[in-house]
C-alpha positions in Angstrom: -24.6 -1.5 -33.7 -28.0 -0.5 -34.2 -29.5 3.1 -34.3 -31.6 4.3 -31.6 -33.8 7.4 -32.3 -34.2 10.0 -30.0 -38.0 9.2 -29.1 -36.5 5.6 -28.4 -34.0 6.1 -25.2 -36.5 8.5 -24.2 -39.4 5.7 -23.6 -37.7 2.6 -23.5 -37.1 1.4 -20.2 -34.3 1.4 -17.7 -31.4 -0.6 -19.1 -29.6 -3.2 -16.1 -25.9 -1.1 -14.9 -23.3 -2.4 -17.1 -20.5 -3.4 -15.5 -17.7 -0.8 -16.4 -14.4 -2.1 -18.3 -12.7 -4.9 -17.4 -9.9 -6.1 -14.5 -7.3 -5.0 -17.7 -8.8 -1.7 -17.7 -9.3 -0.7 -13.7 -5.1 -2.2 -14.1 -4.5 0.2 -16.3 -6.2 2.7 -14.1 -3.5 2.1 -11.6 -0.5 2.9 -13.9 1.3 -0.2 -13.7 4.9 0.0 -15.2 5.2 3.7 -12.1 3.6 1.3 -10.3 6.5 -1.4 -10.3 9.3 1.5 -10.2 7.2 2.2 -6.8 7.6 -1.2 -5.5 11.5 -1.7 -6.7 12.8 1.2 -5.7 9.9 1.1 -1.9 11.7 -2.6 -1.6 15.2 -1.3 -2.1 14.5 0.9 1.0 13.0 -1.9 3.1 16.2 -4.4 2.2 18.4 -1.5 3.2 17.1 -0.4 6.7 18.5 -1.4 9.8 16.9 -4.2 11.7 14.6 -7.2 11.1 10.8 -7.1 9.9 9.4 -10.8 8.8 9.2 -11.9 5.9 5.4 -11.7 5.4 4.4 -8.5 7.2 7.2 -7.2 4.2 5.5 -8.7 1.7 2.1 -6.8 2.6 4.2 -3.9 3.1 4.9 -3.4 -0.1 2.0 -4.7 -1.5 0.4 -2.3 0.1 2.3 0.6 -1.0 1.7 -0.3 -4.4 -1.6 -0.6 -3.5 -1.3 3.0 -2.3 0.7 4.2 -6.0 -2.3 2.5 -8.5 -4.5 4.8 -6.5 -2.2 7.8 -6.5 -2.7 6.9 -10.7 -6.4 6.3 -10.7 -7.1 9.4 -8.8 -4.2 11.8 -11.6 -6.6 9.6 -14.7 -9.7 10.4 -13.3 -8.5 14.7 -13.0 -6.0 14.4 -16.1 -8.9 12.7 -18.4 -9.7 16.1 -20.2 -5.7 16.9 -21.6 -5.4 13.2 -21.4 -7.7 13.0 -24.2 -5.8 15.7 -26.1 -2.2 13.5 -26.4 -1.2 11.1 -28.3 0.8 8.9 -25.9 -2.7 9.2 -23.1 -5.7 8.7 -25.2 -6.1 5.3 -24.8 -6.1 5.8 -21.4 -9.8 4.2 -19.8 -10.8 7.3 -18.5 -10.9 9.8 -22.0 -11.5 6.5 -24.4 -14.3 6.1 -22.0 -14.3 2.7 -20.8 -14.8 3.2 -17.1 -16.2 6.8 -16.2 -14.7 9.7 -14.2 -16.6 9.1 -11.6 -16.3 5.2 -11.1 -12.1 6.2 -11.4 -12.6 8.6 -7.9 -14.4 6.3 -6.2 -11.7 3.6 -7.2 -8.9 6.1 -6.3 -10.2 7.1 -3.1 -11.3 3.7 -2.3 -7.7 2.4 -2.3 -6.4 4.8 -1.0 -7.1 4.8 2.5 -8.0 1.3 2.3 -3.9 1.0 1.9 -2.8 3.6 4.2 -5.7 2.3 6.9 -4.2 -1.3 6.9 -0.1 -0.2 6.4 -0.6 1.5 9.6 -3.1 -0.9 11.4 -0.8 -3.6 9.9 3.4 -1.8 10.4 2.9 1.0 11.6 1.8 4.8 11.8 4.2 6.8 10.4 4.5 4.5 7.2 0.6 4.8 6.5 1.1 8.1 7.1 4.6 8.8 4.2 1.4 6.9 2.1 -1.4 9.5 2.8 1.4 12.0 2.2 2.8 11.3 -1.0 -0.3 10.0 -2.5 -1.9 13.9 -1.9 0.7 15.3 -3.0 0.2 13.7 -6.4 -3.2 13.7 -7.3 -3.0 17.5 -5.5 -0.2 19.3 -4.8 1.5 17.5 -8.4 -2.0 17.2 -10.2 -4.4 19.3 -9.8 -1.7 22.4 -9.0 2.2 22.3 -10.1 1.2 20.4 -13.1 -1.3 22.6 -15.1 0.4 25.9 -13.2 3.8 25.8 -13.4 7.3 25.4 -15.6 8.5 23.1 -12.1 5.9 20.7 -12.3 8.2 18.0 -12.6 11.0 19.3 -10.8 8.6 19.6 -7.1 6.2 17.1 -8.4 8.9 14.5 -8.6 9.5 14.9 -4.9 6.3 12.1 -4.7 7.6 9.8 -6.8 11.2 10.0 -4.8 9.0 9.0 -1.4 8.6 4.4 -1.7 11.9 4.5 -0.6 11.9 6.6 2.3 8.8 4.4 2.5 10.2 0.9 2.7 12.8 2.7 5.2 10.0 3.7 8.0 8.5 0.1 7.7 11.7 -1.1 9.1 12.4 0.9 11.4 9.7 3.3 12.3 11.9 5.9 11.8 12.9 8.6 8.8 17.1 8.9 8.0 19.4 10.3 6.4 20.2 7.5 5.0 16.1 7.2 3.4 16.1 10.8 2.6 19.7 9.9 0.8 17.3 7.5 -1.3 15.1 9.9 -1.7 17.0 12.4 -2.9 18.8 10.5 -6.5 14.9 10.1 -7.6 14.5 13.9 -6.6 17.2 14.9 -8.6 17.0 11.8 -11.6 13.0 13.3 -12.5 13.4 16.5 -13.8 16.2 14.8 -16.6 14.6 11.6 -17.4 10.7 13.6 -17.9 12.5 16.9 -19.7 14.4 14.7 -22.4 10.3 13.3 -22.2 9.0 16.6 -23.3 11.6 17.0 -24.9 9.8 15.1 -28.3 6.6 15.1 -27.3 6.6 19.7 -27.1 3.9 18.9 -29.4 1.2 17.5 -27.3 1.6 19.3 -24.4 1.3 22.2 -26.3 -2.1 20.9 -27.7 -2.8 19.9 -23.9 -1.8 22.8 -22.0 0.9 22.4 -20.1 3.7 24.8 -19.6 6.1 21.5 -19.2 10.0 23.4 -19.5 10.4 23.4 -23.7 7.0 25.0 -24.2 7.4 27.4 -21.6 11.7 28.5 -22.1 12.4 26.7 -25.4 14.7 24.4 -26.0 18.3 25.6 -25.3 16.9 25.9 -21.4 16.1 23.3 -21.6 18.7 21.2 -22.6 20.9 23.3 -20.5 18.5 22.2 -17.0 18.7 18.5 -18.5 22.5 18.3 -18.2 22.6 19.9 -14.8 20.7 17.6 -13.2 21.7 15.1 -15.1 25.6 16.4 -12.9 23.1 16.3 -10.0 21.7 12.8 -10.2 25.4 11.7 -10.9 26.6 12.8 -7.6 23.4 11.6 -5.9 24.3 8.4 -6.7 27.7 7.6 -5.4 26.3 9.0 -1.4 25.5 6.0 -0.4 29.4 4.8 -0.1 30.0 8.4 1.0 27.8 8.3 3.9 29.6 4.8 4.7 25.7 3.0 3.8 26.4 1.1 0.7 29.4 -0.3 -0.8 32.6 0.4 -2.6 31.9 -1.6 -5.7 28.1 0.0 -5.8 30.2 3.2 -5.5 32.0 1.9 -9.4 28.3 1.3 -10.4 27.3 4.1 -8.8 30.0 6.0 -10.6 30.1 3.9 -14.3 25.8 5.0 -14.2 26.5 8.3 -13.1 29.0 9.3 -15.9 27.3 7.3 -18.4 23.8 9.2 -17.6 26.3 12.6 -17.8 27.4 11.7 -21.3 22.9 11.2 -22.9 22.3 14.5 -21.4 25.5 15.6 -22.9 24.1 14.9 -26.2 21.0 15.9 -25.9 23.0 18.9 -25.3 24.9 19.3 -28.7 21.1 18.3 -30.7 20.3 21.0 -33.3 17.4 22.9 -31.7 14.6 22.1 -33.9 15.7 18.7 -34.6 11.9 16.7 -35.4 13.5 13.5 -34.8 14.9 14.2 -31.5 17.5 11.0 -31.3 19.3 11.7 -28.0 16.5 13.4 -26.2 14.9 9.7 -26.8 18.0 7.7 -25.6 18.8 9.7 -22.6 14.7 9.2 -21.9 15.1 5.3 -22.0 18.5 5.2 -21.1 17.2 7.2 -17.7 14.8 4.3 -17.0 18.0 1.9 -17.2 20.0 4.6 -14.8 17.5 4.7 -12.1 16.8 0.8 -12.5 20.6 -0.3 -12.4 21.4 2.4 -9.1 18.3 0.7 -7.0 19.2 -3.0 -8.5 22.4 -2.4 -7.3 21.9 -1.3 -3.4 20.1 -3.8 -3.7 22.0 -6.2 -4.2 24.5 -4.6 -1.4 22.3 -4.5 1.0 21.9 -8.7 0.5 24.9 -9.1 0.8 25.5 -7.4 3.4 22.5 -8.4 5.5 23.5 -12.4 4.4 27.4 -13.0 4.4 27.9 -9.9 6.4 29.5 -8.5 3.7 30.4 -5.2 3.0 32.0 -5.3 -0.6 
């Protein structure tokens, strides 16, 4: 690349504006892996809800929820660019890597937020749109701008943002919030701390370098392990609640129980892990299994709902 001295830079005619990043960079701003989880859990909420929604409207609803989730991700990346630059797993994101400016990212996130909320309200209903707006606000403002940098309970409280999609999906069909949809919310809400604290155990240096008060950095490994075991038990219990409440079948309950016992077992291995273990293998295994657990739970719920809807059978 040719070098330009200061005089040349000052006297050269203004260059034409350059389009920042490429399609892949803008897609990365949406946090597609997080978005995929949002889409899936929202779909399960929509399919489990009593009543009917036209398939086209259902598809539009899920698409708009995905756009809203992507908007949250973009706003998160805009605000967190400074700390993302300091952590190995996030330093290559488009904003800290310099491929997209913070200003463009902010505008992108705000546009998607307004578009997704307003369109969901006009096409589906305003309750689901309001819930989507609150979810975006909670993740971008309450979690990202406040909780994440100020309290080790950031994940516990902030986890609500990731737990709302099933309620939104449910509301798209029923225009209401029910105890059943809250039970789906609770599964994700209680799952989040153990999932992220497992990650925080083997990424503690990253979080420490960025000044983020994750539990292992503030309270230490031992206290984090205790909390992981506690939340894994609560998660396992919440997983069987749909069967206990009667809106999921016995087969689902058995699957949820097996997945929950495995979740507790992996968390127990983390508890038994020696303090100061550099490899953190049990924590890495729990983190990986936690993703399998949540996917398995919501897949089983989806299958249960599809069987009930199309075959009229509760299994």
